[in-house]
C-alpha positions in Angstrom: 9.4 -25.0 7.3 7.7 -22.1 5.8 6.7 -19.4 8.2 4.3 -16.3 7.7 5.5 -13.3 9.3 3.1 -10.2 10.0 4.6 -6.9 10.5 3.9 -3.1 10.0 6.4 -0.3 9.1 6.6 3.4 8.6 8.0 3.8 5.1 9.5 7.3 5.4 13.0 6.2 5.5 12.6 3.5 2.8 12.6 2.9 -1.0 9.5 0.7 -0.6 9.2 -3.0 0.5 10.9 -4.5 -2.4 14.9 -5.1 -2.6 16.2 -2.2 -4.9 19.8 -1.9 -6.4 19.9 1.6 -4.8 18.4 2.6 -1.5 17.5 0.8 1.7 14.2 -1.1 1.7 12.1 -2.7 4.2 12.5 -6.4 2.6 16.4 -6.0 2.9 16.5 -4.8 6.5 14.0 -7.7 7.5 16.1 -10.3 5.4 19.3 -9.2 7.2 17.7 -9.3 10.5 16.3 -12.8 10.1 19.6 -14.0 8.7 21.4 -12.8 11.7 19.0 -14.4 14.3 18.7 -17.7 12.4 22.4 -17.8 11.3 21.5 -18.8 7.8 20.7 -16.8 4.6 16.9 -15.8 4.7 14.8 -14.3 1.8 11.3 -13.3 2.3 8.6 -13.0 -0.3 6.1 -10.0 0.6 2.4 -9.7 -0.2 3.1 -6.9 -2.6 5.0 -3.9 -3.3 4.8 -0.6 -1.8 6.5 2.6 -3.1 9.0 4.7 -1.7 7.7 6.5 1.4 4.3 4.4 1.6 3.5 3.0 5.0 1.9 -0.5 5.9 -0.3 -0.9 8.9 -0.7 -4.5 8.1 1.9 -6.4 5.8 2.7 -10.1 5.4 5.6 -12.0 4.2 6.7 -15.6 4.1 10.0 -17.2 4.5 11.6 -20.7 4.7 14.1 -22.1 7.1 15.5 -25.3 8.3 16.0 -23.7 11.9 13.4 -24.4 14.5 12.2 -21.0 15.7 12.7 -20.3 19.3 9.6 -18.9 21.4 11.6 -15.6 21.7 11.8 -15.0 18.0 9.3 -12.1 17.8 11.1 -10.4 20.8 14.6 -10.9 19.5 13.6 -9.8 16.0 12.0 -6.6 17.3 15.1 -6.0 19.4 17.4 -5.7 16.4 15.1 -4.1 13.9 15.0 -0.3 13.7 12.1 1.5 15.3 10.1 2.1 12.1 9.6 -1.7 11.6 7.5 -3.9 14.0 7.0 -7.6 14.0 3.5 -8.8 15.4 3.2 -12.4 14.8 5.1 -15.3 13.0 3.1 -18.7 12.3 4.0 -21.8 10.5 2.2 -22.6 7.3 1.9 -25.0 4.6 4.8 -25.2 2.2 2.5 -24.3 -0.8 1.3 -21.1 0.8 2.6 -17.7 -0.9 2.2 -14.4 1.0 1.8 -12.7 -2.5 -0.4 -15.0 -4.5 -2.7 -16.2 -2.0 -3.9 -12.8 -1.1 -7.8 -12.5 -2.0 -7.8 -8.6 -1.3 -5.8 -5.8 -0.3 -6.9 -2.4 1.3 -5.3 0.9 1.3 -6.1 4.2 3.0 -4.9 7.7 1.7 -5.0 10.3 4.5 -5.4 13.9 4.0 -5.1 16.8 6.6 -6.2 20.4 6.1 -4.6 22.2 9.0 -0.7 22.1 9.7 0.0 19.3 12.3 3.5 18.6 13.4 2.4 15.1 14.7 1.3 14.0 11.3 4.4 15.1 9.2 5.2 12.3 6.9 2.1 10.7 8.0 -0.7 12.6 6.1 -0.7 15.0 3.3 -1.7 18.6 3.9 -4.4 19.9 1.4 -4.7 23.6 0.8 -8.0 23.7 -1.0 -11.7 22.7 0.1 -12.8 19.4 -1.1 -16.5 18.4 -2.0 -16.7 15.0 -0.3 -20.1 14.2 -2.0 -18.5 14.6 -5.4 -15.7 12.6 -4.7 -17.8 9.7 -3.4 -19.8 9.9 -6.5 -16.7 9.4 -8.3 -15.6 6.6 -6.1 -18.7 4.7 -7.1 -17.6 4.5 -10.5 -14.4 2.7 -9.5 -16.4 -0.3 -8.4 -16.4 -3.7 -10.2 -13.8 -5.3 -12.5 -12.4 -2.9 -15.2 -9.5 -1.7 -16.8 -7.5 0.7 -14.7 -4.8 1.6 -17.2 -5.5 5.5 -16.8 -4.4 5.2 -13.0 -1.3 2.8 -13.6 2.4 3.9 -14.0 3.6 3.4 -17.4 6.1 0.7 -18.6 5.3 -1.8 -15.9 5.9 -5.5 -16.0 2.2 -6.4 -15.6 0.1 -8.5 -18.0 -3.0 -6.7 -17.9 -4.5 -3.7 -16.1 -7.8 -5.2 -15.0 -8.6 -5.1 -11.2 -11.6 -5.8 -9.3 -12.4 -2.8 -6.8 -14.7 -4.2 -4.3 -15.0 -0.9 -2.1 -14.0 2.7 -2.5 -15.2 5.6 -0.2 -14.3 8.8 1.4 -15.0 9.6 5.0 -13.7 11.7 7.9 -11.8 9.8 10.7 -10.5 12.1 13.6 -10.3 15.3 11.5 -8.5 13.3 8.7 -9.9 12.8 5.5 -9.5 9.3 4.4 -10.0 7.5 1.1 -10.4 3.6 1.5 -10.2 1.3 -1.2 -10.3 -2.4 -1.6 -9.4 -4.6 -4.5 -8.0 -8.0 -5.5 -4.9 -6.4 -6.9 -3.4 -3.0 -7.5 -1.3 -1.5 -10.2 1.9 0.5 -9.5 0.9 4.0 -8.5 -2.8 3.2 -8.8 -4.1 4.4 -5.5 -2.1 7.8 -5.6 -3.4 8.4 -9.2 -6.9 7.5 -8.2 -6.6 10.2 -5.2 -5.0 12.7 -7.6 -8.1 12.5 -10.0 -10.8 12.2 -7.5 -9.5 15.4 -5.7 -9.9 17.2 -9.1 -13.6 16.4 -8.8 -13.4 17.5 -5.1 -12.0 21.0 -6.2 -14.6 21.4 -9.0 -11.8 21.3 -11.6 -13.4 18.4 -13.6 -17.0 17.1 -13.8 -18.2 13.8 -13.1 -18.8 13.3 -16.8 -15.1 14.0 -17.4 -14.1 11.6 -14.6 -16.1 8.9 -16.4 -14.1 9.8 -19.7 -10.9 9.6 -17.9 -11.6 6.1 -16.6 -12.7 4.8 -19.9 -9.9 6.4 -21.8 -7.4 4.2 -20.4 -4.7 6.8 -20.8 -2.6 7.6 -17.9 -2.1 11.2 -19.4 -5.7 12.3 -18.9 -5.8 11.4 -15.2 -4.7 13.6 -12.3 -1.2 13.6 -10.8 0.1 11.1 -8.4 -0.4 12.6 -4.9 2.5 12.4 -2.5 3.4 8.7 -1.2 3.6 9.6 2.6 0.0 9.9 2.8 -0.7 6.2 1.6 -1.2 3.1 4.0 -1.5 -0.6 3.2 -4.0 -1.5 5.9 -5.3 -5.1 5.4 -4.6 -8.1 3.6 -7.1 -11.0 3.3 -6.3 -14.6 2.6 
Protein backbone atom coordinates (compact mmCIF):
# COMPACT_ATOMS: atom_id res chain seq x y z
CA UNK A 1 0.00 0.00 0.00
CA UNK A 2 1.02 3.59 -0.57
CA UNK A 3 0.30 6.13 2.15
CA UNK A 4 0.32 9.93 2.22
CA UNK A 5 1.60 11.46 5.43
CA UNK A 6 0.94 15.07 6.46
CA UNK A 7 3.43 16.64 8.85
CA UNK A 8 4.92 19.92 10.02
CA UNK A 9 8.36 20.71 11.35
CA UNK A 10 10.57 23.37 12.82
CA UNK A 11 13.65 23.31 10.60
CA UNK A 12 16.09 24.92 13.04
CA UNK A 13 17.94 21.72 13.89
CA UNK A 14 17.93 20.18 10.40
CA UNK A 15 19.83 20.44 7.15
CA UNK A 16 16.53 20.72 5.31
CA UNK A 17 14.10 17.98 4.32
CA UNK A 18 16.14 15.83 1.93
CA UNK A 19 18.70 13.31 3.16
CA UNK A 20 22.24 14.69 2.96
CA UNK A 21 25.62 12.94 3.34
CA UNK A 22 26.50 15.21 6.26
CA UNK A 23 24.01 16.52 8.78
CA UNK A 24 20.63 15.45 10.13
CA UNK A 25 17.55 15.99 7.92
CA UNK A 26 13.80 15.69 8.50
CA UNK A 27 13.50 12.92 5.91
CA UNK A 28 16.16 10.82 7.63
CA UNK A 29 14.51 11.17 11.04
CA UNK A 30 11.08 10.31 9.63
CA UNK A 31 12.39 7.33 7.66
CA UNK A 32 14.08 5.96 10.77
CA UNK A 33 10.97 6.38 12.92
CA UNK A 34 8.71 4.67 10.38
CA UNK A 35 11.22 1.85 9.91
CA UNK A 36 11.32 1.21 13.66
CA UNK A 37 7.54 1.18 14.05
CA UNK A 38 6.79 -0.90 10.95
CA UNK A 39 9.84 -3.16 11.38
CA UNK A 40 10.90 -2.87 7.75
CA UNK A 41 12.99 -0.32 5.84
CA UNK A 42 10.82 2.68 4.86
CA UNK A 43 11.80 5.42 2.44
CA UNK A 44 9.63 8.49 2.09
CA UNK A 45 9.27 10.77 -0.95
CA UNK A 46 8.67 14.40 0.01
CA UNK A 47 6.65 17.06 -1.79
CA UNK A 48 9.80 19.13 -2.29
CA UNK A 49 13.07 20.30 -0.81
CA UNK A 50 13.42 22.81 1.97
CA UNK A 51 16.78 24.35 2.74
CA UNK A 52 18.70 24.18 6.01
CA UNK A 53 16.80 26.00 8.75
CA UNK A 54 13.57 26.43 6.74
CA UNK A 55 10.30 25.48 8.47
CA UNK A 56 7.18 23.73 7.16
CA UNK A 57 3.72 24.37 8.56
CA UNK A 58 2.35 21.87 6.06
CA UNK A 59 4.38 19.18 4.35
CA UNK A 60 3.42 15.95 2.58
CA UNK A 61 5.36 12.79 1.85
CA UNK A 62 4.37 9.36 0.59
CA UNK A 63 5.76 5.93 1.44
CA UNK A 64 5.08 2.30 0.54
CA UNK A 65 4.75 -0.57 2.98
CA UNK A 66 3.46 -4.14 3.05
CA UNK A 67 2.46 -3.68 6.70
CA UNK A 68 -1.14 -2.92 7.64
CA UNK A 69 -0.92 0.30 9.62
CA UNK A 70 -2.39 0.14 13.12
CA UNK A 71 -4.99 2.70 14.22
CA UNK A 72 -2.43 4.03 16.67
CA UNK A 73 0.20 4.79 14.00
CA UNK A 74 -0.05 8.60 14.27
CA UNK A 75 0.10 8.55 18.08
CA UNK A 76 2.98 6.07 18.08
CA UNK A 77 4.91 7.99 15.45
CA UNK A 78 4.53 11.28 17.30
CA UNK A 79 5.66 9.47 20.44
CA UNK A 80 9.08 8.58 19.06
CA UNK A 81 9.71 11.60 16.83
CA UNK A 82 11.53 14.61 18.33
CA UNK A 83 9.55 17.62 19.53
CA UNK A 84 10.19 19.62 16.36
CA UNK A 85 8.46 17.17 13.96
CA UNK A 86 4.71 16.52 14.21
CA UNK A 87 2.55 14.06 12.27
CA UNK A 88 -1.01 15.25 11.56
CA UNK A 89 -2.52 12.62 9.27
CA UNK A 90 -1.75 9.41 7.37
CA UNK A 91 -4.11 8.19 4.63
CA UNK A 92 -4.03 5.41 2.05
CA UNK A 93 -3.66 6.65 -1.53
CA UNK A 94 -3.41 5.15 -5.00
CA UNK A 95 -0.16 3.50 -5.99
CA UNK A 96 0.45 6.01 -8.78
CA UNK A 97 0.21 9.08 -6.52
CA UNK A 98 3.44 11.01 -6.04
CA UNK A 99 3.75 13.60 -3.26
CA UNK A 100 6.20 15.64 -5.29
CA UNK A 101 4.99 15.44 -8.88
CA UNK A 102 1.24 15.56 -8.21
CA UNK A 103 1.44 18.89 -6.37
CA UNK A 104 -0.29 21.69 -8.30
CA UNK A 105 0.96 24.58 -6.19
CA UNK A 106 3.05 25.41 -3.17
CA UNK A 107 2.81 28.45 -0.90
CA UNK A 108 5.62 29.97 1.14
CA UNK A 109 5.66 32.74 3.72
CA UNK A 110 8.61 34.83 4.83
CA UNK A 111 8.32 36.45 8.28
CA UNK A 112 10.02 39.71 9.29
CA UNK A 113 9.89 41.48 12.66
CA UNK A 114 11.23 44.91 13.58
CA UNK A 115 11.46 44.64 17.38
CA UNK A 116 13.52 42.17 19.37
CA UNK A 117 11.29 39.26 20.39
CA UNK A 118 12.77 36.30 22.29
CA UNK A 119 9.75 34.15 21.43
CA UNK A 120 10.36 34.53 17.70
CA UNK A 121 14.07 33.70 17.78
CA UNK A 122 14.71 31.35 14.84
CA UNK A 123 11.07 31.87 13.79
CA UNK A 124 11.30 35.27 12.09
CA UNK A 125 14.06 37.57 10.85
CA UNK A 126 14.60 40.88 12.60
CA UNK A 127 14.88 43.84 10.23
CA UNK A 128 16.67 47.01 11.30
CA UNK A 129 15.48 49.43 8.62
CA UNK A 130 11.99 50.74 7.71
CA UNK A 131 10.40 49.06 4.69
CA UNK A 132 8.00 50.67 2.23
CA UNK A 133 5.17 48.15 1.92
CA UNK A 134 3.59 49.89 -1.09
CA UNK A 135 6.78 49.73 -3.15
CA UNK A 136 7.42 46.08 -2.24
CA UNK A 137 3.89 45.14 -3.30
CA UNK A 138 4.41 47.04 -6.56
CA UNK A 139 7.45 44.84 -7.14
CA UNK A 140 5.57 41.72 -6.07
CA UNK A 141 3.01 42.28 -8.83
CA UNK A 142 5.80 41.98 -11.39
CA UNK A 143 6.48 38.44 -10.19
CA UNK A 144 3.06 37.19 -11.28
CA UNK A 145 2.64 34.89 -14.24
CA UNK A 146 4.79 32.37 -16.03
CA UNK A 147 8.32 33.62 -16.54
CA UNK A 148 12.00 32.76 -16.18
CA UNK A 149 13.21 33.30 -12.61
CA UNK A 150 16.91 32.58 -13.18
CA UNK A 151 17.81 35.80 -11.37
CA UNK A 152 16.40 34.37 -8.12
CA UNK A 153 17.79 30.85 -8.44
CA UNK A 154 20.83 29.31 -6.87
CA UNK A 155 23.35 28.61 -9.61
CA UNK A 156 24.56 25.15 -10.68
CA UNK A 157 21.31 23.39 -9.79
CA UNK A 158 20.06 20.24 -11.50
CA UNK A 159 16.83 21.74 -12.88
CA UNK A 160 16.09 21.55 -16.61
CA UNK A 161 14.58 25.04 -16.80
CA UNK A 162 13.94 28.12 -14.66
CA UNK A 163 10.36 28.91 -15.68
CA UNK A 164 7.79 29.07 -12.87
CA UNK A 165 4.20 30.22 -12.77
CA UNK A 166 3.70 32.57 -9.81
CA UNK A 167 -0.01 32.79 -8.99
CA UNK A 168 0.09 35.06 -5.95
CA UNK A 169 2.68 37.37 -4.36
CA UNK A 170 1.86 39.86 -1.60
CA UNK A 171 3.26 41.64 1.44
CA UNK A 172 1.00 42.22 4.46
CA UNK A 173 1.08 42.55 8.24
CA UNK A 174 -0.21 39.80 10.51
CA UNK A 175 0.03 40.16 14.31
CA UNK A 176 2.91 42.69 14.06
CA UNK A 177 4.81 40.39 11.71
CA UNK A 178 5.53 41.50 8.15
CA UNK A 179 4.73 38.56 5.88
CA UNK A 180 5.63 37.95 2.25
CA UNK A 181 3.33 35.27 0.83
CA UNK A 182 3.98 33.69 -2.55
CA UNK A 183 2.30 30.82 -4.39
CA UNK A 184 3.64 29.08 -7.51
CA UNK A 185 3.45 25.79 -9.34
CA UNK A 186 7.13 25.19 -8.54
CA UNK A 187 10.02 26.96 -6.86
CA UNK A 188 13.73 27.05 -7.65
CA UNK A 189 16.39 26.60 -4.99
CA UNK A 190 16.73 29.76 -2.87
CA UNK A 191 14.05 31.44 -4.99
CA UNK A 192 11.86 32.88 -2.23
CA UNK A 193 14.80 34.03 -0.12
CA UNK A 194 16.32 35.79 -3.15
CA UNK A 195 12.95 37.35 -3.99
CA UNK A 196 12.68 38.75 -0.48
CA UNK A 197 16.27 39.97 -0.56
CA UNK A 198 15.55 41.91 -3.75
CA UNK A 199 12.09 43.20 -2.83
CA UNK A 200 13.46 44.59 0.44
CA UNK A 201 15.94 46.64 -1.60
CA UNK A 202 12.86 48.26 -3.08
CA UNK A 203 11.41 48.69 0.39
CA UNK A 204 14.57 50.44 1.60
CA UNK A 205 14.64 52.70 -1.50
CA UNK A 206 17.97 51.22 -2.57
CA UNK A 207 16.64 50.37 -6.03
CA UNK A 208 13.80 51.69 -8.18
CA UNK A 209 10.92 49.71 -9.64
CA UNK A 210 12.59 50.13 -13.04
CA UNK A 211 15.75 48.55 -11.66
CA UNK A 212 13.69 45.70 -10.20
CA UNK A 213 12.20 45.06 -13.66
CA UNK A 214 15.70 45.09 -15.12
CA UNK A 215 16.90 42.51 -12.57
CA UNK A 216 13.90 40.27 -13.27
CA UNK A 217 14.46 40.40 -17.03
CA UNK A 218 18.24 39.95 -16.77
CA UNK A 219 18.09 36.29 -15.67
CA UNK A 220 21.33 37.08 -13.81
CA UNK A 221 21.53 36.03 -10.15
CA UNK A 222 24.43 38.43 -9.57
CA UNK A 223 22.18 41.45 -10.11
CA UNK A 224 19.53 40.44 -7.58
CA UNK A 225 19.64 40.95 -3.82
CA UNK A 226 21.21 38.60 -1.30
CA UNK A 227 19.37 35.54 -0.03
CA UNK A 228 17.82 36.48 3.30
CA UNK A 229 18.28 34.13 6.31
CA UNK A 230 16.51 30.78 6.13
CA UNK A 231 14.83 30.84 9.55
CA UNK A 232 12.20 33.36 8.41
CA UNK A 233 10.90 31.03 5.68
CA UNK A 234 7.92 28.68 5.98
CA UNK A 235 6.35 26.24 3.55
CA UNK A 236 2.69 26.74 4.45
CA UNK A 237 0.44 24.97 1.93
CA UNK A 238 0.55 22.27 -0.74
CA UNK A 239 -2.36 21.89 -3.14
CA UNK A 240 -2.94 18.64 -5.05
